[in-house]
N, C-alpha and C positions, 0 to 999 in steps of 0.2 A: 698224300701216301705214296710211297714206292711201290711199284707192282710186285708181286711175290718172285716173278721169273728173274727181274732185276736184280733184287736182293740176293737170290741165289748163285746169279752170275758173279755179283761182285764177292759173294762169300767164296765161290769155287776159285775166282781169281787169287783171291788173298792166299787161300790154304795153298795153292799150287806155287805161289811165289815163296811162301813161308817154308815150305816144303824143298824145294830146291836152295833157298838159301841156308838151309841146315846142312844139305849135302854138298854145296858147291861154293858156297861163300868163301873167298881168299883174302889175305891183306897184303897191301903193298905198302911198304914202310920206307920213307926217304923225307930228308930235309924235316926232320922232327915231326911228320904227319902220317897218321895211318888211314890208308884210304881202302874201303871195304868194296870189293867186286865179285862178281861169279863170271867165268869165262867159260864157255862152250864152245869147242874145239870140232869141227865137221872136217873129216879127212879128205882132203883134196881140193879143199876150198882156197880160194886166193880174195876171198871177200870178209872184210869184217864189219858188221853192223853193231854199234856202239849206242847204248842206251843211257843218254844223260837224265838224271832223275829232276823230278819237278819238287820245288818245296811243298810239303805236306802239312797240314793243319794239326795233326796230332802227333806224329812219329815218322821217322824217315823210312821208305821202303823202296823196293825195286820197282820199276815200272815197265810194263809191256813184255813181261816173260813168258806169258802166255800167247799173248798175241805174235810175239814174233818166232814161237816154238816151229813154227811149221816151213819156216826159211831153211834151207840147206846150206848154212854158210856159218862162219865164227861169229858168234856173238859176245859182246861183253856187256853187263850191267852194271853201272856204277851206283852205289849207293851215297847219299849226301847227307850224312849225320852230323855235319857240323852245325855250328853256330848257337843262338840261344835254345835250349830245350831240346839239341838235337832236332830241330827242324829243318837245317839246310842253310847253305850259303852260297847256292848255285855253284859250287864248286869254284869260286873266282877268288876267294882271299889267296893271298901270293903264294905262301907255302903249298897250300892246297893244291892251286893250280899246277904248280911244278911238278909235284907228286904225281897229279893224274897225267901230264905230259910224259914223264917217264914212264908211266905204266904203259901206255898208250904205245910210246916208241918200242918198248920191251915185248910188245905182242906183235907189231908190226914187222919186228926182225927176227920173229920166231920165237922168242923166248917163251916160256911155260909159266 
């Protein structure tokens, strides 16, 4: 059995990530693909942290949103809701990969 404190922490992380997704989720469309992501800009930062998702057993979700919130830099969280049952493809399908590269390049060159 999972200790209550651990279950509470998991619940807190999921609520935090879901709330951020509702407020900050955007979509980048290119090459016939739509990649969902969240981007947090930190004024004056010249560093970008990109959180690539892991495949989830039940449904796609953003990873490490809360864990990286303490860092004072730009942060991008990618959602991998492709593949069977939207469980992910590791963002390596050809068109998906091109779309992610395009999105990252736009952020690195100052796009919003």
